[in-house]
C-alpha positions in Angstrom: -5.1 9.5 41.2 -7.7 8.0 42.6 -10.7 10.1 41.8 -8.9 11.0 38.3 -9.5 7.0 38.1 -13.5 7.0 39.4 -14.2 10.2 37.2 -13.0 8.5 33.5 -14.9 5.5 34.9 -18.5 8.1 35.1 -17.3 9.1 31.7 -16.5 5.4 30.4 -19.8 4.7 31.3 -21.2 8.3 29.7 -19.9 7.4 27.0 -21.5 3.7 26.2 -25.2 5.6 27.2 -24.9 5.9 23.4 -24.1 4.7 20.2 -21.0 6.0 18.3 -21.3 6.6 14.8 -19.3 3.7 13.9 -22.5 2.2 15.1 -25.2 5.1 13.3 -23.3 5.2 10.2 -22.8 3.0 7.0 -18.6 2.7 7.4 -16.9 2.3 4.2 -13.4 1.8 6.7 -9.9 1.9 4.5 -6.3 0.6 6.8 -2.9 2.5 5.5 0.5 -0.1 7.2 2.1 3.4 6.6 5.5 2.6 7.3 8.3 5.1 8.7 8.9 6.2 5.1 5.8 7.3 4.1 5.9 10.1 7.0 6.6 12.8 4.4 2.9 11.6 2.8 1.3 14.6 0.7 -2.3 14.8 3.1 -3.9 16.1 0.4 -3.2 13.4 -2.1 -4.1 10.6 -0.7 -7.4 11.6 1.8 -8.3 12.7 -2.6 -7.9 9.4 -3.0 -9.4 7.9 -0.4 -12.9 10.9 -1.4 -12.3 9.2 -4.7 -13.1 6.2 -3.6 -15.3 7.5 -0.9 -14.2 5.7 1.3 -15.3 8.1 5.2 -13.1 5.6 7.7 -8.8 6.1 6.9 -6.8 4.4 9.9 -3.3 5.5 9.8 -0.9 5.7 11.5 -0.2 7.9 14.5 2.4 6.8 16.9 3.8 3.8 18.3 6.6 2.0 16.3 7.5 5.5 15.4 5.0 8.7 14.9 3.6 10.5 12.0 4.1 14.0 14.0 6.0 15.5 16.0 5.5 13.9 19.9 7.0 15.8 22.6 6.8 12.9 25.0 10.6 11.8 26.5 10.7 7.7 24.5 8.1 8.6 22.2 10.3 9.4 18.5 8.4 11.0 15.5 9.7 9.2 12.2 13.3 10.0 11.0 11.5 10.4 8.0 9.5 12.9 9.2 10.3 16.3 7.8 10.8 19.4 10.1 8.7 21.3 10.6 6.1 18.6 9.6 2.6 16.9 10.8 1.7 14.4 8.6 -1.1 12.9 11.0 -2.8 16.4 11.3 -2.2 17.2 8.2 -4.5 13.9 7.2 -6.5 15.1 10.2 -7.8 18.4 8.8 -8.1 17.5 5.4 -10.2 14.0 6.2 -12.3 16.5 8.2 -12.9 19.0 5.4 -14.0 15.8 3.4 -15.9 14.6 5.4 -14.0 11.3 5.8 -13.6 9.8 9.9 -10.3 9.0 11.5 -8.7 6.7 13.2 -5.7 7.0 14.3 -2.9 3.6 14.6 -0.8 2.9 16.9 1.2 0.0 18.1 3.2 -0.6 21.2 4.2 -3.7 21.1 7.9 -2.6 20.3 10.2 0.5 20.1 13.6 1.6 19.0 17.0 0.5 21.2 17.2 3.8 23.8 14.8 3.3 24.9 15.4 -0.3 26.0 19.3 1.0 27.5 17.1 3.3 29.2 14.6 1.2 30.8 15.0 -2.4 30.3 12.5 -3.5 33.0 9.5 -1.9 30.5 10.4 -4.9 28.0 10.1 -8.5 28.3 12.5 -10.2 29.4 13.2 -14.3 28.4 13.9 -16.8 30.0 18.0 -16.7 30.0 16.8 -12.8 30.7 17.8 -11.8 27.4 15.8 -8.9 24.9 13.1 -9.8 21.9 14.5 -8.3 19.3 13.0 -7.8 15.6 14.9 -5.6 12.9 16.0 -3.1 15.4 12.5 -3.0 17.6 12.4 -4.5 21.0 9.4 -6.5 22.5 7.8 -4.0 25.3 6.3 -6.0 28.1 1.8 -5.6 29.0 3.0 -5.5 32.7 6.0 -3.5 32.3 5.6 0.4 33.2 6.3 1.4 29.7 2.4 0.1 29.2 1.2 0.8 31.9 2.5 4.2 32.8 4.8 5.3 29.5 1.3 4.4 26.9 -0.1 6.7 29.1 1.8 10.3 28.8 2.8 9.6 25.2 -2.0 8.9 24.4 -3.2 11.4 26.2 -0.8 13.9 23.9 -1.8 12.3 21.4 -6.1 13.0 22.6 -5.5 16.4 23.6 -4.0 17.3 20.1 -5.9 15.6 17.7 -9.0 15.7 17.4 -10.0 11.6 16.5 -12.5 9.9 16.2 -10.8 6.5 16.7 -8.1 5.1 18.2 -7.0 1.2 17.2 -4.2 -0.4 18.8 -1.8 -3.1 17.2 -0.4 -6.0 18.1 -1.6 -5.2 22.2 -0.4 -7.1 24.6 3.1 -9.6 24.6 3.1 -12.1 22.1 4.0 -15.7 21.3 5.8 -15.4 18.1 7.7 -12.8 16.3 7.1 -11.6 12.6 9.0 -14.7 10.9 7.1 -17.1 12.8 9.5 -16.9 15.4 8.8 -18.2 19.5 9.5 -16.5 21.4 9.1 -18.1 25.2 7.3 -16.6 28.4 8.2 -13.5 29.9 10.2 -13.3 33.3 10.6 -9.9 33.4 10.3 -9.4 36.9 6.8 -7.6 36.8 5.1 -10.2 34.8 7.3 -12.8 37.9 6.1 -11.1 40.7 2.5 -10.3 39.7 2.5 -14.2 38.6 3.5 -15.5 41.3 1.2 -13.2 43.2 -1.4 -14.1 41.6 -0.9 -17.8 42.1 2.2 -18.4 43.9 4.0 -19.9 41.8 6.6 -18.9 39.1 6.0 -18.7 35.7 6.2 -22.2 33.6 9.4 -23.4 31.3 5.9 -23.2 29.1 2.5 -21.2 28.1 -0.7 -23.7 30.0 -4.3 -22.4 30.5 -3.7 -20.2 33.8 -0.7 -18.8 31.8 -3.1 -17.8 29.2 -5.0 -16.1 31.5 -2.9 -14.9 33.3 -1.6 -12.9 30.3 -5.9 -12.3 28.8 -5.9 -11.1 32.6 -3.3 -8.9 31.5 -3.9 -7.7 28.5 -7.6 -6.3 30.1 -6.3 -4.0 32.3 -4.1 -2.0 30.6 -7.0 -2.0 27.7 -9.0 -1.3 30.0 -7.4 1.4 31.1 -7.2 2.7 28.0 -10.4 2.7 27.0 -10.9 4.5 30.0 -8.8 7.7 29.0 -9.9 8.1 25.3 -13.8 8.0 27.0 -12.6 10.7 29.5 -10.3 12.6 26.8 -12.3 12.3 23.8 -15.9 11.5 24.1 -16.9 10.3 21.3 -14.4 8.3 18.9 -14.0 5.0 19.4 -11.5 2.3 21.1 -10.4 -0.9 18.9 -8.7 -3.0 19.5 -8.3 -7.3 18.9 -10.1 -7.6 22.2 -13.3 -8.0 23.1 -13.7 -6.5 26.1 -13.7 -2.7 26.7 -13.9 -2.1 23.6 -16.3 -0.3 20.5 -15.7 -2.6 18.2 -15.4 -6.0 17.3 -11.9 -6.0 15.0 -10.3 -9.7 13.1 -9.0 -10.2 9.7 -9.9 -11.5 6.4 -6.1 -12.9 5.4 -4.1 -15.4 3.1 -0.5 -17.2 4.8 1.0 -19.5 2.3 1.3 -22.2 4.6 -2.2 -22.3 6.0 -3.8 -25.2 6.1 -6.1 -26.7 4.1 -8.9 -26.6 3.0 -8.9 -22.7 3.4 -12.4 -21.3 4.6 -14.5 -19.1 2.0 -16.0 -18.2 4.6 -13.8 -16.1 6.7 -15.6 -13.3 6.2 -19.3 -13.9 7.1 -17.5 -16.4 9.4 -15.7 -12.9 11.2 -18.7 -10.6 11.3 -22.0 -13.0 11.9 -20.0 -13.9 14.7 -19.0 -11.1 16.0 -22.5 -9.3 15.2 -24.4 -11.8 17.1 -22.3 -12.2 20.0 -21.8 -8.6 20.6 -25.0 -6.6 18.6 -23.9 -3.9 20.3 -20.4 -3.3 19.4 -19.4 -2.7 14.9 -17.8 -5.3 13.3 -14.2 -3.8 12.0 -13.1 -7.4 9.8 -10.2 -6.0 7.8 -10.3 -7.0 4.2 -6.2 -8.3 4.1 -4.9 -7.4 0.7 -1.5 -8.7 0.8 -0.5 -12.5 0.6 1.6 -13.2 3.4 3.9 -11.5 5.7 6.2 -11.6 3.1 5.0 -10.7 1.0 2.5 -7.8 2.1 3.3 -5.6 -2.1 1.9 -8.5 -3.3 -2.0 -9.2 -3.8 -4.2 -11.9 -3.7 -6.6 -12.3 -6.0 -9.2 -9.5 -6.8 -11.8 -11.7 -6.6 -11.1 -12.7 -4.0 -11.2 -8.7 -2.5 -14.5 -8.6 -3.9 -16.0 -11.9 -1.7 -14.7 -10.7 1.2 -16.6 -7.1 0.4 -20.1 -9.0 -0.2 -19.8 -11.0 2.7 -19.4 -7.8 5.0 -21.9 -5.8 3.8 -24.3 -9.3 3.8 -23.9 -9.8 7.4 -24.1 -6.6 8.7 -20.6 -5.6 9.3 -18.1 -2.8 8.1 -17.2 -1.6 4.3 -13.6 -2.5 4.5 -10.3 -2.8 3.2 -6.7 -2.9 4.4 -3.2 -1.9 2.1 0.3 -1.8 2.9 2.0 1.7 2.8 -0.2 4.4 1.2 -3.0 3.8 -1.7 -0.1 4.3 -4.3 0.4 0.4 -4.6 2.6 -1.5 -7.2 0.2 -3.7 -7.1 -3.9 -2.0 -8.5 -5.2 -5.1 -8.0 -6.9 -5.2 -5.0 -7.0 -1.5 -5.3 -9.6 -1.6 -7.9 -11.4 -4.2 -7.1 -11.8 -2.3 -4.1 -12.8 1.4 -5.4 -15.7 0.4 -7.4 -17.2 -1.5 -4.4 -16.7 1.6 -2.0 -18.3 3.4 -4.5 -21.4 1.3 -5.2 -21.6 0.7 -1.7 -22.0 5.3 -0.6 -24.5 5.1 -3.5 -26.3 2.1 -1.8 -25.6 3.8 2.0 -28.9 4.1 3.1 -29.5 -0.2 2.3 -26.8 -0.2 5.4 -27.9 1.4 7.7 -28.9 -0.4 11.5 -29.0 -3.4 10.0 -29.5 -6.9 11.9 -30.5 -10.0 11.4 -33.7 -12.1 11.7 -32.9 -15.4 11.6 -34.1 -17.5 13.7 -31.4 -20.3 13.8 -28.4 -19.9 16.2 -25.3 -21.6 15.2 -23.5 -21.5 19.9 -19.5 -22.4 19.6 -16.5 -21.7 21.9 -13.2 -22.6 19.4 -11.2 -20.8 19.4 -9.1 -20.8 15.4 -7.5 -23.5 14.1 -8.8 -25.9 17.1 -10.0 -29.4 16.9 -13.8 -27.6 17.7 -12.8 -24.9 15.4 -13.6 -27.9 12.1 -16.7 -29.2 13.9 -17.9 -26.0 14.1 -16.5 -24.5 10.3 -19.0 -28.1 9.3 -21.7 -27.0 10.6 -21.3 -23.6 9.4 -20.9 -24.7 5.8 -23.9 -27.2 6.4 -26.4 -24.4 7.8 -25.7 -21.6 4.7 -25.1 -24.6 1.7 -29.2 -25.3 2.5 -29.6 -21.9 2.8 -31.2 -21.8 6.0 -30.2 -18.1 8.3 -28.2 -18.0 10.8 -26.9 -16.7 13.7 -23.7 -17.0 15.4 -22.6 -16.5 19.2 -20.1 -17.8 21.3 -21.9 -16.3 23.7 -25.5 -16.2 26.0 -27.0 -13.3 26.4 -29.5 -14.8 23.4 -31.0 -15.8 26.2 -32.2 -12.8 27.7 -32.7 -11.1 24.1 -33.7 -12.6 21.6 -35.0 -15.5 20.6 -34.9 -18.6 18.0 -36.5 -21.8 17.3 -33.7 -23.8 17.1 -30.0 -23.8 18.6 -27.0 -25.9 16.8 -24.4 -26.4 19.6 -20.9 -27.3 17.9 -18.8 -27.7 20.2 -20.4 -26.6 23.3 -23.1 -27.3 25.1 -23.7 -25.5 28.5 -26.2 -26.7 31.3 -27.7 -23.5 30.1 -29.5 -25.1 27.2 -31.1 -26.8 29.4 -33.2 -24.3 30.4 -33.8 -23.1 26.9 -36.0 -26.9 25.9 -36.9 -27.3 29.2 -38.3 -23.4 28.0 -39.8 -25.3 24.6 -36.7 -24.8 22.6 -35.2 -26.8 20.4 -32.1 -28.4 20.1 -29.3 -30.0 17.8 -26.1 -31.1 19.4 -23.3 -32.6 17.2 -20.3 -33.6 19.0 -18.8 -36.2 20.1 -18.2 -33.7 23.6 -21.2 -34.8 26.1 -23.0 -32.1 26.3 -23.0 -30.3 30.8 -27.0 -32.0 31.3 -28.1 -35.1 31.0 -29.3 -36.2 27.1 -29.0 -39.6 27.9 -26.1 -41.9 30.3 -22.8 -42.1 28.7 -21.3 -45.1 28.6 -17.7 -44.6 27.8 -15.6 -43.1 24.7 -13.3 -43.5 21.8 -10.9 -41.2 19.9 -10.5 -42.7 17.2 -13.7 -45.0 15.0 -12.7 -46.0 12.7 -16.4 -47.3 12.2 -19.9 -46.7 10.1 -23.2 -45.1 11.1 -26.4 -48.3 9.7 -29.4 -46.1 8.6 -32.0 -48.7 10.9 -35.1 -46.8 9.6 -35.4 -44.7 6.3 -37.9 -43.2 7.0 -37.2 -40.5 9.4 -33.8 -40.4 7.1 -35.5 -38.9 3.2 -33.0 -38.1 1.8 -30.9 -41.1 2.5 -33.2 -43.1 0.6 -30.0 -44.4 -1.0 -27.7 -44.6 1.5 -26.9 -47.6 4.2 -24.5 -46.5 6.2 -22.2 -43.4 6.6 -19.0 -43.3 7.2 -17.4 -42.6 10.5 -14.0 -41.3 11.9 -13.2 -39.9 14.3 -14.1 -39.6 18.1 -17.1 -40.9 19.0 -19.2 -41.0 22.7 -21.3 -44.4 23.2 -24.5 -43.6 25.5 -27.4 -46.1 26.7 -30.2 -46.6 24.3 -33.5 -45.6 25.3 -35.2 -47.8 23.0 -35.1 -48.5 19.4 -32.5 -46.3 17.6 -32.6 -45.0 13.7 -29.0 -44.7 13.8 -26.7 -47.1 15.3 -22.9 -47.7 15.0 -20.9 -50.2 12.8 -17.9 -50.9 14.7 -14.5 -51.2 12.9 -13.8 -53.9 10.7 -12.1 -55.6 8.8 -9.9 -54.0 5.8 -8.5 -55.7 3.0 -7.0 -57.3 1.3 -10.5 -57.2 -1.1 -11.4 -60.6 -0.5 -11.3 -59.7 3.3 -13.1 -56.8 3.6 -15.4 -56.0 6.6 -16.3 -60.1 6.1 -16.4 -59.7 10.4 -18.2 -56.5 10.4 -21.0 -56.1 12.6 -24.3 -54.7 13.7 -24.9 -53.2 17.2 -28.0 -51.7 19.1 -25.5 -48.5 20.3 -27.2 -45.4 18.6 -25.9 -43.2 17.3 -28.0 -40.7 17.4 -30.5 -39.7 20.7 -33.3 -37.2 20.6 -35.7 -36.9 23.0 -38.6 -34.9 24.7 -37.4 -32.1 27.8 -40.3 -30.3 29.2 -42.0 -28.4 26.6 -39.0 -28.4 24.0 -36.5 -31.4 22.4 -33.0 -32.2 21.2 -31.0 -34.2 19.4 -27.9 -35.4 19.7 -25.7 -36.7 17.5 -22.2 -38.1 19.5 -19.8 -37.6 16.8 -18.3 -35.7 15.1 -20.8 -35.3 12.3 -19.5 -31.4 11.3 -16.1 -31.7 11.4 -16.1 -34.8 9.1 -18.2 -33.1 6.9 -16.1 -30.1 7.1 -13.4 -32.7 5.7 -14.3 -34.9 3.6 -17.7 -33.0 2.0 -19.8 -36.5 2.1 -23.3 -36.0 0.7 -24.4 -38.5 3.1 -23.0 -36.5 5.9 -24.9 -33.5 4.1 -28.6 -35.1 3.8 -28.6 -36.5 7.3 -28.4 -32.7 8.8 -30.9 -31.1 6.2 -33.2 -34.2 8.0 -32.7 -33.8 11.9 -32.8 -30.2 11.6 -36.0 -31.1 9.3 -37.5 -32.8 12.1 -36.1 -29.9 14.6 -37.6 -27.3 12.1 -40.0 -28.3 10.3 -40.8 -24.9 8.4 -37.9 -22.5 7.5 -38.1 -18.7 7.4 -36.5 -18.9 3.9 -37.0 -20.7 1.0 -35.0 -20.9 -2.2 -33.4 -23.1 -5.3 -30.2 -21.3 -5.4 -26.9 -23.6 -5.7 -25.6 -24.0 -3.0 -22.4 -21.7 -3.1 -25.1 -19.2 -2.9 -24.3 -17.3 0.7 -27.6 -16.4 1.9 -28.6 -13.3 4.7 -31.9 -12.7 5.8 -31.0 -9.4 7.4 -33.5 -6.5 8.5 -33.8 -2.8 8.4 -36.3 0.0 9.6 -39.0 -2.1 9.2 -37.7 -3.5 5.9 -36.8 -7.2 5.6 -33.5 -7.7 3.2 -31.9 -11.3 1.3 -28.5 -11.1 0.4 -27.5 -13.2 -2.4 -23.4 -14.2 -2.3 -22.3 -16.2 -5.5 -19.4 -18.2 -3.5 -18.9 -19.7 -6.4 -15.7 -18.2 -8.5 -14.0 -20.2 -5.6 -11.6 -23.9 -5.9 -8.8 -25.0 -3.7 -6.4 -22.1 -4.3 -8.1 -19.8 -5.6 -10.7 -17.1 -6.7 -11.7 -16.9 -9.2 -15.0 -14.2 -10.9 -18.1 -15.9 -10.3 -19.6 -17.6 -12.4 -23.7 -15.8 -13.1 -26.3 -17.7 -12.5 -30.4 -17.0 -13.1 -33.4 -17.7 -12.4 -32.5 -18.3 -8.7 -36.0 -19.0 -7.1 -36.8 -16.8 -3.1 -39.8 -17.9 -1.0 -39.5 -16.1 2.1 -41.3 -17.1 5.5 -44.1 -13.5 5.5 -46.1 -12.0 3.6 -45.1 -8.9 1.7 -46.5 -6.8 -0.9 -43.3 -5.6 -3.1 -39.7 -5.8 -3.5 -36.9 -5.4 -5.8 -33.3 -5.5 -6.8 -30.5 -3.3 -5.7 -27.3 -4.3 -7.2 -29.8 -5.0 -10.5 -32.1 -1.9 -9.8 -35.4 -2.9 -10.2 -38.8 -4.3 -9.1 -39.4 -8.3 -8.8 -42.9 -9.8 -9.1 -43.6 -11.3 -5.9 -46.5 -13.4 -4.9 -47.9 -14.9 -1.9 -48.7 -18.2 -1.0 -48.6 -20.2 2.4 -47.4 -18.4 3.9 -44.6 -17.3 2.2 -43.9 -15.0 -0.1 -42.5 -16.1 -4.1 -39.7 -14.5 -6.4 -37.9 -14.9 -8.8 -33.4 -13.1 -9.1 -32.9 -12.8 -12.8 -29.8 -13.1 -12.5 -26.9 -12.7 -10.7 -23.5 -12.3 -11.1 -21.0 -11.2 -7.9 -24.0 -10.2 -5.1 -27.3 -9.4 -4.9 -29.6 -7.2 -2.5 -33.7 -7.9 -2.4 -35.6 -5.3 -0.3 -39.1 -6.3 0.9 -42.0 -4.6 1.8 -45.5 -4.4 3.3 
């Protein structure tokens, strides 16, 4: 057993030595979330549809909750709708490979049938009262039980031995906190969890999840994920490994999706956010952001607007990610709008696939975040993301510090996390903007105190420093504020709360202070500016031009020369990418987004762009044609004559 684990480890290391197909080929990925009733589908028909839309990867059901092939492993049941003698998954592999379409098998081991529970109740999630978690007749398994730790390996071994899969994907990996209806299920109290938790933390499982318990679950999931990765690498070294975890996998999986009860405002940059963060946090892995066509779980057959499907696709391409499309069931849909929107984009991307092979971000501004989705820090991060995009500043997103050894940035912006390592980055000549009430983990200014919810203003003391605020003396301040020691006159100062009514009393007691609302200082060879309040969160919620102007002036002071200058509308998202010695400018027209709606974008003309550097030629790809270029002041200037939904400009030396 020890030798087998050693060999699997070596196989995994060898597999990682060379980039897989997911890094060496342009990806046009279609996911079909098959129902058990789809087990008898016509493989030739489905693959013909995939080939017609020019997909080159299909992710489809293989096993887990039900198998789409005649599995013989105990406690792994083929779909009751799989016709006798039929091997649907095998038929798909054969037909797809004949059309040069790769096949990624989908497994879901989070649930299985009652018969398995009755035979091995110790494999399953157990509530505090001892009862199992049951949803639509399926019983939830536990990540620490024998099903995940032993039985799953037998099931996967059969599938990997039988089929030449190009990859495996795992859905709902690990213990889930809610069921599909959103009902909380509590924490697992099975014997395996209780023993493992007691052995590792010398305590009992808590009543509610805390940081220690969440780390326990993450660690447990990582253990199983690593074992599965080793098994795949040993059996099929050329196959990719995908799930929603970042460790031990070959791709960073995420979703661009909707939900009827999702808090407003909606996030039109969801795909850009997911792909940018993935590609720049772990550049050796492919970003596969699944473009979910349905509105919400209860309405899987109702599609989101066509323009939203298209926008996500253009954003994925613009940031160097896989082009994706997801459906529930087969491609013979009852609401075909999303499919009809996706098909021509897939076909166009296939015709231009060389332009998207090996894309890397050329941005020299980094947005650093540790924020989890939906957290308070997420609002601050999203506000800064929007500001950078609307200012047309090319930027990369990272949730780690790996870039410090591999990549140079002109400016780093810390949204919610300024670790001590950034001190060294600044000392060596870096420029850093911290926009958060959370103090950095190294001293920029001495902290005197903090307020959790301060409703006041920020006073502009020196308009020469803030040219965008010539008509503004006061900026709205609402939320956390950290008071720091002044080191000389401040250009922005705090105005604390004062009376707000009745009108005769509005702010008659307003008092100015010398408390800095921004700190800027040299550190070694570099410079750091700290805004000790949540500028990004305020902009995300309110979109005030004063906050945008302040951000513009702060970034210009730290980075006087931009990589890209344009007259484009703020709702034209632009990325700066490179491949094979060429520079690319991607333009995505977001003007169709309005509140909860996504309409076709408004066509724009005469979009002027200047890219730093001297280039001899430029051409557009979406509306194909050469562009006139002019080199002056260190920039190459050109004009995109017309932008409808998306355009790609390729620059050559």
